[in-house]
C-alpha positions in Angstrom: 12.5 55.3 118.5 13.8 53.5 115.3 17.0 55.6 115.5 17.5 54.7 119.1 17.0 51.0 118.4 19.5 50.9 115.6 22.3 53.0 117.1 22.3 51.9 120.8 24.3 48.7 120.0 26.8 50.8 118.0 27.2 53.1 121.0 27.8 50.1 123.2 30.4 48.8 120.8 32.2 52.1 120.8 32.2 52.5 124.6 33.3 49.0 125.3 35.8 48.8 122.4 37.6 52.1 122.8 37.0 53.0 126.4 36.7 49.6 128.0 40.1 49.8 129.8 39.0 53.1 131.4 35.5 52.1 132.5 36.4 48.5 133.4 35.2 45.0 132.6 32.1 45.1 134.7 30.9 48.5 133.5 31.5 47.5 129.9 29.3 44.4 130.4 26.6 46.4 132.1 26.6 49.1 129.5 26.5 46.8 126.4 23.8 44.6 128.0 21.7 47.5 129.0 21.9 49.2 125.6 21.1 46.1 123.6 18.3 45.2 126.0 16.7 48.6 125.4 16.9 47.9 121.7 15.1 44.6 122.4 12.3 46.4 124.2 11.9 48.9 121.4 11.8 46.0 118.9 8.9 44.5 120.9 7.1 47.9 120.7 7.6 48.1 116.9 6.5 44.5 116.4 3.3 45.3 118.4 2.6 48.3 116.3 3.1 46.3 113.1 0.7 43.6 114.3 -2.1 45.8 115.7 -1.8 49.1 113.6 -0.2 47.8 110.4 2.7 50.2 111.1 5.0 50.8 108.2 7.7 53.4 107.8 10.8 54.3 105.8 12.9 56.8 107.7 15.8 58.3 105.7 18.7 59.1 108.0 20.8 60.8 105.3 21.6 60.6 101.6 24.5 58.1 101.6 25.6 57.9 97.9 24.5 60.3 95.2 26.6 59.8 92.0 25.1 60.2 88.6 22.0 58.0 88.5 23.1 56.0 91.6 21.1 57.2 94.6 21.2 55.2 97.8 20.0 56.5 101.1 20.8 55.3 104.6 17.4 54.4 105.8 15.4 52.4 108.4 12.7 50.5 106.6 10.0 49.1 108.9 7.5 46.6 107.7 6.4 43.1 108.6 9.5 41.3 107.5 12.0 43.7 109.0 9.9 43.9 112.3 10.2 40.1 112.7 14.0 40.2 112.1 14.4 43.1 114.5 12.6 41.2 117.2 14.7 38.0 116.6 18.0 39.9 116.4 17.5 42.1 119.4 16.0 39.5 121.7 18.6 36.9 121.0 21.4 39.4 121.1 20.4 40.8 124.4 20.1 37.3 126.0 23.5 36.4 124.6 25.0 39.6 126.0 23.7 38.7 129.4 24.7 35.1 129.2 28.3 36.1 128.2 28.8 37.9 131.5 28.9 34.4 133.2 30.4 32.4 130.3 33.3 34.8 129.7 33.9 35.6 133.4 37.4 34.2 133.4 38.4 35.7 130.0 40.9 38.6 130.2 39.5 40.3 127.1 35.8 40.7 128.1 35.6 44.3 126.9 36.7 43.4 123.4 34.3 40.5 123.3 31.3 42.6 124.3 32.3 45.3 121.8 32.4 42.7 119.0 29.0 41.3 120.0 27.4 44.8 120.0 29.1 45.7 116.7 27.7 42.6 115.2 24.2 43.4 116.5 24.4 46.9 114.9 25.5 45.4 111.5 22.7 43.0 111.6 20.2 45.7 112.3 21.5 47.8 109.4 21.1 44.7 107.2 17.5 44.0 108.1 16.3 47.6 108.0 17.8 48.5 104.6 15.6 49.8 101.9 18.2 49.3 99.1 20.7 46.7 98.1 23.8 48.8 98.9 22.9 49.3 102.5 22.0 45.6 102.6 25.4 44.8 101.3 27.1 47.1 103.9 25.3 45.3 106.7 26.0 41.9 105.0 29.7 42.6 104.9 29.6 44.0 108.4 28.2 40.9 110.0 30.8 38.9 108.0 33.6 41.0 109.4 32.3 40.6 113.0 31.9 36.9 112.4 35.6 36.8 111.5 36.5 38.7 114.6 34.4 36.5 116.9 35.3 33.1 115.5 39.0 34.0 115.8 38.5 35.7 119.2 40.9 33.3 120.9 43.5 34.2 118.3 46.3 32.4 120.1 44.7 29.1 119.1 45.8 28.1 115.6 42.5 26.3 115.0 40.5 29.5 115.8 42.6 31.5 113.3 42.1 28.8 110.7 38.4 28.7 111.3 38.0 32.4 111.1 40.0 32.6 107.8 37.9 29.7 106.4 34.7 31.4 107.3 35.9 34.6 105.7 37.1 33.0 102.5 34.1 30.8 101.9 31.7 33.7 102.5 33.7 35.7 100.0 32.7 33.2 97.3 29.0 33.7 98.0 29.5 37.5 98.4 31.2 37.7 95.0 28.0 36.3 93.4 25.9 38.6 95.5 27.9 41.6 94.5 27.6 40.7 90.8 23.9 40.4 91.3 23.7 43.9 92.7 25.8 45.2 89.8 23.4 43.5 87.3 20.4 45.0 89.1 21.8 48.5 88.8 22.9 47.9 85.2 19.4 46.7 84.1 17.2 49.0 86.2 19.4 52.0 86.9 18.6 51.9 90.7 19.3 49.8 93.7 16.3 50.8 95.8 14.0 47.9 96.6 10.7 49.5 95.6 12.0 50.9 92.3 13.6 47.6 91.4 10.5 45.5 92.4 8.2 47.8 90.4 10.3 47.3 87.2 10.5 43.5 87.4 7.2 42.7 85.7 8.2 44.7 82.6 11.5 42.9 82.2 10.4 39.3 82.7 11.2 38.3 79.1 14.4 40.3 78.9 17.6 38.3 78.1 21.2 39.2 78.5 24.5 37.7 77.4 26.4 36.2 80.3 29.7 34.3 79.8 28.7 33.7 76.2 25.2 32.5 76.9 21.8 34.2 76.5 20.0 33.8 79.8 16.9 35.4 81.3 17.9 38.6 83.2 15.5 37.8 86.1 16.8 34.2 86.3 20.4 35.4 86.4 19.7 38.0 89.1 17.9 35.6 91.3 20.6 32.9 91.0 23.4 35.4 91.8 21.5 36.7 94.8 20.9 33.1 96.0 24.6 32.3 95.7 25.1 35.1 98.2 22.4 33.6 100.4 24.1 30.2 100.2 27.4 31.5 101.5 25.9 33.4 104.4 23.4 30.7 105.4 25.9 27.8 104.9 24.0 25.9 102.3 25.2 22.8 100.5 28.6 23.3 98.8 29.2 26.6 100.7 28.5 25.0 104.1 32.0 24.0 105.1 32.8 27.1 107.2 29.9 26.8 109.7 31.0 23.7 111.7 34.6 25.0 112.0 33.2 28.3 113.2 32.4 26.5 116.5 36.0 27.4 117.5 34.6 30.7 118.7 33.2 31.1 122.2 29.8 29.5 122.6 27.8 32.8 122.9 29.1 33.5 119.4 27.7 30.3 118.2 24.3 31.1 119.6 24.2 34.7 118.4 25.7 34.4 114.9 25.6 30.8 113.8 22.2 29.8 115.1 19.7 32.7 115.2 20.9 35.7 113.3 23.7 35.9 110.7 23.0 32.6 109.1 19.4 33.6 108.7 20.4 36.6 106.6 20.3 34.4 103.5 16.7 33.4 104.2 15.8 37.1 104.9 17.4 38.1 101.5 15.2 35.6 99.6 12.1 36.6 101.4 12.8 40.3 101.1 13.4 39.8 97.3 10.3 37.6 96.9 8.9 40.2 94.3 11.9 39.2 92.1 12.1 35.5 92.9 8.4 35.0 92.2 9.2 35.7 88.5 11.9 33.1 88.2 10.7 29.5 88.5 14.3 28.4 87.7 15.6 30.1 90.8 12.8 28.8 93.0 13.5 25.3 91.8 17.2 25.8 92.5 16.5 27.1 96.0 14.2 24.2 96.7 16.7 21.6 95.5 19.6 23.1 97.4 17.5 23.5 100.5 16.3 19.9 100.7 19.8 18.6 99.8 21.3 20.7 102.7 18.6 19.5 105.1 19.3 15.9 104.4 23.1 16.2 104.1 23.6 18.0 107.4 21.3 15.7 109.3 23.2 12.6 108.2 26.5 14.2 109.2 25.1 15.2 112.6 24.2 11.6 113.4 27.8 10.6 114.1 29.6 13.8 115.2 31.1 13.8 118.7 31.6 17.5 119.3 28.5 18.9 121.1 28.7 22.2 119.3 29.3 20.7 115.9 26.2 18.5 116.2 24.1 21.6 116.8 26.0 23.5 114.0 25.0 20.8 111.5 21.5 20.9 112.9 21.5 24.6 112.1 22.5 23.8 108.5 19.7 21.3 108.3 17.1 23.7 109.6 18.2 26.4 107.3 17.7 23.9 104.5 14.1 23.6 105.6 13.6 27.4 105.5 15.1 27.6 102.0 13.0 24.8 100.5 10.0 26.5 102.0 10.9 29.6 100.2 11.6 27.5 97.1 8.0 26.3 97.0 6.8 29.9 97.4 5.9 29.6 101.1 8.0 32.6 102.2 5.8 33.3 105.2 6.3 29.8 106.4 10.1 30.2 106.0 9.9 33.3 108.1 7.8 31.5 110.7 10.4 28.7 111.0 13.2 31.3 111.1 11.3 32.9 114.1 10.7 29.8 116.1 14.1 28.3 115.2 15.8 31.3 116.7 14.5 30.4 120.2 15.2 26.7 120.4 18.5 26.8 118.5 19.9 29.6 120.6 18.6 27.6 123.7 20.5 24.5 122.5 23.7 26.4 121.8 23.7 28.3 125.1 22.7 25.1 126.9 25.7 23.3 125.3 27.8 26.2 126.6 26.5 25.6 130.1 27.5 21.9 129.7 31.0 22.9 128.4 31.3 25.3 131.3 30.5 22.5 133.8 32.9 20.1 132.2 35.8 22.6 132.1 35.8 23.2 128.3 35.2 19.5 127.3 33.1 19.3 124.1 33.2 15.6 123.3 29.8 14.0 124.2 31.4 10.6 124.5 33.4 11.9 127.5 30.3 13.1 129.3 27.2 11.3 130.6 25.4 10.7 133.9 25.1 14.3 135.0 21.5 15.1 134.6 21.1 15.3 138.3 24.2 17.5 138.7 22.9 19.9 136.0 19.1 19.8 136.5 18.3 23.2 135.0 20.5 22.8 132.0 19.2 19.3 131.4 15.5 20.2 131.4 16.1 23.3 129.3 18.1 21.4 126.7 15.4 18.8 126.7 12.8 21.5 125.9 15.0 22.8 123.1 15.4 19.3 121.7 11.7 18.7 121.8 11.1 21.9 120.0 13.8 21.2 117.4 12.5 17.7 116.7 9.0 19.0 116.2 7.5 17.3 119.2 3.7 18.1 119.3 2.6 21.5 120.5 6.1 23.0 120.9 7.3 25.7 118.6 9.1 23.6 116.1 6.1 21.4 115.7 4.0 24.2 114.1 6.7 25.7 111.9 8.5 22.5 110.6 5.2 20.6 109.9 3.9 23.7 108.1 6.9 23.6 105.8 6.4 19.9 105.0 2.6 20.5 104.4 3.0 23.5 102.1 5.7 21.7 100.2 3.4 18.8 99.6 0.5 21.1 98.6 2.8 22.7 96.0 1.8 19.7 93.9 4.8 19.4 91.7 7.9 17.1 91.8 10.0 19.6 93.7 7.3 20.0 96.3 6.7 16.3 96.7 10.4 15.6 96.9 10.9 18.3 99.5 8.0 17.0 101.6 9.3 13.4 101.7 12.9 14.5 102.3 11.6 16.8 105.0 9.8 13.9 106.8 12.8 11.7 106.6 15.1 14.5 107.8 12.8 15.1 110.7 13.4 11.5 111.8 17.2 11.9 111.5 16.9 15.2 113.4 15.1 13.4 116.3 17.8 10.6 116.3 20.8 12.9 116.5 19.2 15.3 118.9 18.3 12.6 121.4 21.7 11.0 120.9 23.2 14.3 122.1 20.9 14.5 125.1 21.4 10.9 126.2 25.1 10.8 125.7 25.6 14.1 127.5 23.3 13.7 130.4 22.4 10.0 130.8 24.2 6.7 130.9 27.5 6.3 132.8 29.8 9.1 133.6 32.8 9.0 131.3 35.1 12.0 132.1 38.4 12.2 133.9 37.1 15.2 135.9 35.7 14.1 139.3 32.0 14.2 139.1 31.9 16.1 142.4 33.4 19.1 140.6 30.5 19.2 138.0 28.2 22.0 139.0 25.3 24.0 137.6 26.0 27.3 135.8 25.3 30.6 137.6 21.9 32.2 137.2 23.3 35.0 134.9 23.7 32.1 132.4 20.5 30.2 133.3 18.1 33.1 133.1 18.6 33.7 129.4 18.2 29.9 128.9 14.9 30.0 130.8 13.6 32.9 128.6 14.6 31.0 125.5 12.9 27.9 126.9 9.6 29.8 127.3 10.0 31.0 123.7 10.7 27.4 122.5 7.5 26.3 124.1 5.1 29.1 123.2 6.4 30.9 120.1 4.8 28.5 117.6 1.4 28.3 119.3 1.1 32.0 119.9 2.1 33.2 116.4 1.1 30.4 114.0 -2.1 32.2 113.0 -0.3 35.5 112.6 2.5 34.1 110.4 0.8 31.3 108.4 -3.0 31.7 109.1 -5.4 31.9 106.2 -5.5 35.7 106.3 -1.9 36.2 107.2 -0.8 37.1 103.7 -3.2 40.0 103.5 -3.4 41.0 107.2 0.2 40.7 108.5 2.6 40.3 105.6 0.7 42.7 103.4 3.0 44.0 100.6 6.3 43.0 102.3 6.0 39.5 100.7 5.0 39.0 97.1 2.8 36.0 96.3 2.4 35.8 92.5 0.6 32.5 93.0 -1.4 32.4 96.2 -0.5 29.5 98.6 -2.9 26.6 98.5 -5.8 26.6 101.0 -6.4 22.9 100.6 -6.2 20.6 103.6 -3.2 18.3 103.3 -3.7 14.5 103.6 -3.8 13.3 107.2 -0.8 11.0 106.7 1.3 14.1 105.9 0.0 15.8 109.0 0.6 12.9 111.4 3.6 11.1 109.9 6.2 13.6 111.3 4.8 13.8 114.8 4.5 10.0 115.0 8.1 9.5 113.9 9.3 12.1 116.3 7.5 10.6 119.3 8.6 7.1 118.4 12.2 8.2 118.0 12.5 9.1 121.7 12.3 5.6 123.2 14.2 4.1 120.2 17.1 6.6 120.8 17.1 5.8 124.5 17.3 2.1 123.8 20.1 2.6 121.2 22.3 5.1 123.1 21.7 4.2 126.7 20.2 0.7 127.3 21.8 -1.3 124.5 24.8 0.5 123.0 26.0 -2.8 121.5 23.6 -2.3 118.6 25.1 1.0 117.5 28.6 -0.4 118.1 27.8 -3.4 115.9 26.3 -1.1 113.2 29.3 1.1 113.1 31.7 -1.9 112.9 29.7 -3.5 110.1 29.4 -0.3 108.1 32.8 1.3 108.7 33.0 3.0 105.2 29.6 4.6 105.7 30.4 5.7 109.2 33.7 7.2 108.1 32.0 8.9 105.2 29.6 10.6 107.6 32.2 11.3 110.3 34.3 13.0 107.7 31.4 15.1 106.5 31.0 13.5 103.1 34.7 14.4 102.6 33.9 17.9 101.4 36.9 19.4 103.2 39.2 16.8 101.6 37.6 17.4 98.2 38.0 21.1 98.4 41.6 20.7 99.6 42.4 18.6 96.6 40.5 20.7 94.0 41.2 24.2 95.2 43.7 24.5 98.1 46.5 22.4 96.9 46.5 23.7 93.3 46.3 27.2 94.6 49.3 26.6 96.9 51.3 25.1 94.0 50.4 28.0 91.7 51.3 30.5 94.5 54.6 28.8 95.1 55.3 28.8 91.4 54.6 32.5 91.0 56.5 33.3 94.2 59.7 31.5 93.2 59.8 31.7 89.4 58.1 35.0 88.8 58.5 37.0 91.9 62.0 35.9 93.1 63.7 34.7 89.9 62.2 37.2 87.5 60.9 40.4 89.1 63.3 40.6 92.0 66.2 39.2 90.0 66.0 41.7 87.2 64.2 44.4 89.1 65.1 45.9 92.5 67.5 43.1 93.5 69.2 43.0 90.1 69.7 46.8 89.9 71.0 46.9 93.4 73.4 44.0 92.7 74.6 45.7 89.5 75.2 49.0 91.4 77.0 47.1 94.1 79.3 45.4 91.6 80.1 48.7 89.8 80.7 50.3 93.1 83.2 47.6 94.1 85.0 48.1 90.8 85.0 51.9 91.1 86.5 52.0 94.6 89.6 50.3 93.2 90.4 53.6 91.5 90.3 55.3 94.9 93.8 54.1 95.9 95.4 57.4 97.0 98.2 57.3 94.4 98.6 60.4 92.3 99.8 58.6 89.2 96.6 56.4 89.2 94.4 59.5 89.5 96.3 61.2 86.6 95.8 58.1 84.5 92.1 58.1 85.1 91.9 61.8 84.3 93.8 61.1 81.1 91.4 58.3 80.1 88.4 60.6 80.8 89.9 63.5 78.8 90.7 61.1 75.9 87.1 59.8 75.8 85.7 63.4 76.0 87.9 64.6 73.2 87.1 61.6 71.0 83.4 62.3 71.5 83.7 65.9 70.5 85.8 65.1 67.4 83.4 62.4 66.2 80.3 64.5 66.8 
């Protein structure tokens, strides 16, 4: 069953990618959707077995690398953490595949698109079922490659190509740190297998190594390097710049990769490596700091963006920040719970935005929409459900997971926990404001598009059915699984040994003001947003005009792109041009291949002058040659 689950998406990718032109667009869509849907059903069965029978397994497919002391198998590791990830990846992927049939109906390259989606799914499954760091890295790079393909799918658009390259390069920065972390693990422990590494960690807690001239704790350094990899993949603060630009890809790509699956790989890495991170308080504090900074930063930027997909992209960055600061305070199970619930409502919002874009003939600016909630009733109500879940409205999925993060952060009882809790509450308010701004500007108010409103129509059911399923998940996922993921006995009953808790999570009851503050703010934000963005827009207009520098600061995303352009891109270009012109052309080429060829050409031009056809000139040359040879023989 496990083999079938993993390799069916790969089979779909091969059939659609290599044989799509023979089997046709429709058959490619049916085959890839069917195979990934079967994997989704199998993931449900495995998840049920893990819940009710504590099922665990490590199936070795084959010995992958065996060189000296390096032994790495290609395995399928099934435990609580991987079963949750399998469920998320397979369900979201199957729904995105089905949705793509409608969304990409007019695209001439449907088979290639479906092949990329299935290949991404396979790579993600390889990542989450690995039992060693090398297989993890293989899947890690696989999803990065597929992300590059999918972001730049419309390769005739310069913006899509630039976004794909940007995503690839920024992720290489994080992956460089990740790779060094894996090298260091093998150097210190002589193995890359999870269990062997985790078992050796307690004996090496006090070990120090020299790194760039400094003596640092080996465990601290490993954790920091692994987290740098997680920062790149999960678009955390400083390495976040690629994610908003990645919205150049088709909307199903945004839902599959940049909302529910690939970007959560960093969270999965931290949770999977909890037996290492638990021994590094420095790394946990760093994760907490970066997480809460990302949550706040992305929420502030989302407040003023106009592109519907970029608003949701920054929302994804913000919610990933919540997951990371949950892990940073040691609440790994709560981070996984939010990862699980977030997958449903964020995929719902992305696919819902795709339905809106589809209705508006590829328009993405929310200021050019409005007044269409009656024209798009299903999309409207489903996006409202996703928004309620995202904001943490009482009794929807986000309410249980997001509030749990804030409560456990507060119960941590140190300055990092308190800071994370307060920033989490304030960010929840910002999340509610920008989320309702999106809804009200998109669906309510006056119609503001050049397209005749009569041409606005609801999406086909092949697109709406996945939205409805995700809507059900957005409503019920939190309530149904809260006890399983974060209940008092969840650490022993469900998570078992898959998550390491060196210090057990607090069982204290948080103060009531912590429990009620977020829901109250979220509920109050709804009428406030309606008043600001629908009833009395003059207030927001006045605020923008009176605070133009702040507005531009947020609109330009804290000027990170401009800062990186000034610090890295321009100097790199100048250095490249210098080496190209002065070293490559004027030195290597001039005195190398070009210089030699020019010298031979000049000598040839001189030599051909002797080929005149006159006998006396030939005799003269022969005499010169004979004289030179005779002189050489006499002298020697």
